[in-house]
N, C-alpha and C positions, 0 to 999 in steps of 0.2 A: 504493500500500500504506500509506503513512504516514497519509494522510487517513482511510482505512478503519480503521486501528488506533485512532485517536482516537475514532471513532464506536462503538467497542466498549467504551468506558470508562464505568463507573458511578462518577462523580466523587463522592468520599466525604468526609463530615465527621461523625464520631461521638464526638468527645471530649466528656466530660460537662461540661466547663467552657466549651464554646462558647456564643456568644451570637448574636443576630440579625445582628450584624456579620459573623461568620464565615459564616453561612448566605447572606447577601447576596453576599459575595465568592465563595463557592462557586457560586452561581447565575450570577453575571456571568462567571466563568471558563468555566463549562460552556457558556454561550451563545456566548462569544467563540471558543472553540476547537472547538466542535461535538461535545462528548462526548454519549453516548447519554442519560445520566440524572444526577441527583443522588441520592445515598443518604444519608439523614439519620435522626436520632432522631425518634420520633413527636411529641415536644414541639413541633417546628417545622413539622409537616406543613401545617397550615392556613395559616400565615404564608407558607411557600414556595409553596404552590399559588396564593394570592392575589397574591403578588409576581410569579410567572411570568405569571399572567393579565394583570396590569397592563402588563407589558413585552411581552407577545405572544410569549414564547418557546415553543418546541415540544418541548423535551426532556422525558423522563419524570421523575416523582417516585417514588422508591423508599423505603419505610419498612422499618426493621428491626423484627422482632417477637421478644419474649421474649429480648432481646439483652443481654449476650453469653453468657448461661449456658444457655439452653434448659431452665430449671428450673421453669417454670410448669406448672400442670395443663392437661390437654387442653382442658377447658371454658374456662379463662381465655385460652388461646391462640386458641381459636375466637372468643371474644368480642372479643379485640383485633383479629383479622383483620377482623371485621365493622365495628368502629369506625374503624379506620385506612383501610378501603377507601373511606370518604367522600372522602378527599383523596389517597390514594396510587394510583399506576398499577400498581405492582408491590410485592411483599412478599418480604423475605428473612428467613426464620425459622430459628432454631437448632434442630437436631435435639435430642430429649430425651436429652442425653448421660448423665445419671444412670441412666436406664433401660438405655441401651446398655451402660454399665459394669457394670450389675447382671445382664446377660444376659437381661433380660426382653423377649425378642424379639417375643412376641405383643403386648405393650403398646406397644413401639416402632412396630410395624406399624400398630396401631390409631391411635395418635396421629398419625403422619405421614399416614396415609390420611385422617383426619378433617380435618387442617388444609389439606391439598391440596384436598379436596372443598369446604371452606368458602371458600377463596380463589377457586376456579373458579366457585362459585355467585355470587360477587360480580363475576365477569368479570375477575379479576386474574391476572397472571402471578405464580407463586410459585417461589421458589428455596429449597432446603433446604440449610442450612449444616451440613456433617458434621464440622467441627472436627477435622481430621485429626491435629493434634498430640496429641490425647487418646486416640486409639484404636490398638489393635494391628492387625496385618495381618488376623488372623482376624475381628476386629470390623469392620474396613473391608469385608471381603468380604460380610458379612451386611448391614451398614448400607447400603452402596451398592446392594445388590440391592433392599432394601426401598424406598429412595428411587426407584430407577429403575422399579420396578413400581407405585409409588403414582400415577403420572401427573403427578408434579411436572414443571414446565417446565424447571428447571435443578437440577443438583447443584453445590454451591459448597464450596470447599475449607476456608475459615477465616473466623473473625470478625476476626482481627488483634489480638485481645485475649487470646491464650492465655498461660498461665503457662509460662515457659520451663523452670523447675525440674521441673515435673511431666512435661512433654514429654520432657526429656532422661532422666528416670528410666526411662521406658519405651522409650527408644531413638529418639525422634522429634525432628524440628526443627519450629519454628513456621513459620507462613505457607504459601504456595503452593509445593509441592514437585513437581518433575517426575515422580518415580516414582509419586506418588499420582494425578496427572492421567493418566498412562499407564494405571494400573489402572482408573480411571474409564472411559477410552476402551475398554479391553479388555472390561470387564464390560458396557458399554452395547451392544456388538455382540450380546450374548446376551439382555439383558433389556429394552433400550429404545434402539434406534439413534437415535431422534429427540430424546433428551433433550439439553438444552444443558448446557454446562460453564462455570461461572464460577470464575475463579481470583482469589484475594484473599489478602492478607497479605504485606507486605514487598516489593511489586513497585514498583521505582523506575526501571528502565531499559527501553529499547526492546528490547535483546537478551533480557532476561528474558521480555518479552511474546512475542517470536518463538519462543523455546524452549518456552514453555508452550503456545502456539497449536499448534506442531508436535506436541507430546505429546498434545494433546487430540483430534487427528485431525478437527478441525472446520474449516469454512471461516470466513474473517474476516467473519462475518455476525452481527449482534447478536441474532438469534433462535437462534443456535447457540453463540456464544462471547462471554463478557463478561470484562472486567477490572475488578475492584473495587480502587480505589486512592485514597489521599489524597495521592499524589505525581504527579498528572497532569502538572504542569508539568516535573517532573524527567524524565519519560518523553519528553515533547515535546522538551525540550532535548537529551536523548541521541540522539534521531532525527537531529538536525542534524549530529552528529559521527560517525554510523554510516556 
């Protein structure tokens, strides 16, 4: 189980002040411990792809798109997907949160459908980040449905960059929360049983991973369940004491 858990990790570095040194360290740790992928900002996509090729490593390269706000136009988001697909194996794109908060559900559905289609035309796996900290339960019910019916490969909980003050104002916590993952699992039974679930945001321990995996109702298989974390080494360390 422990080895399979590491293989579910999208090992992540998304800080704006990161340099190629951090990306190289991320790549080496990913290869050493057997994580599924690296998840990085588009600035370093080509560098990471070429570094991986030189070393002969086999992990996937994931790019974040319109991150962390989901505030770009649909046309700009599609263009970014096409450009990043030259170097990325997978794409994690933020849902259009402003449209969600405006209740413009037809526009949300159009945008998500368009970006999913664009990614699939490029032959890429796409994950939609629903940024749970920013939505009410009623908004989650509709947004999760739209994501699940769009044909997206994964629904993802969080960017890890949420504003705590806003989240608390509407009664939410930041990061991956078990109750939201349970709701994803419940709704997926109705709308898309095959959709993967990616948990991300504040995941630092092996026990957190096990609890979220259980809530997801998914098998420990990277086509069904992923863990987005910048704390892979903490998770591995906590396995040893579990």
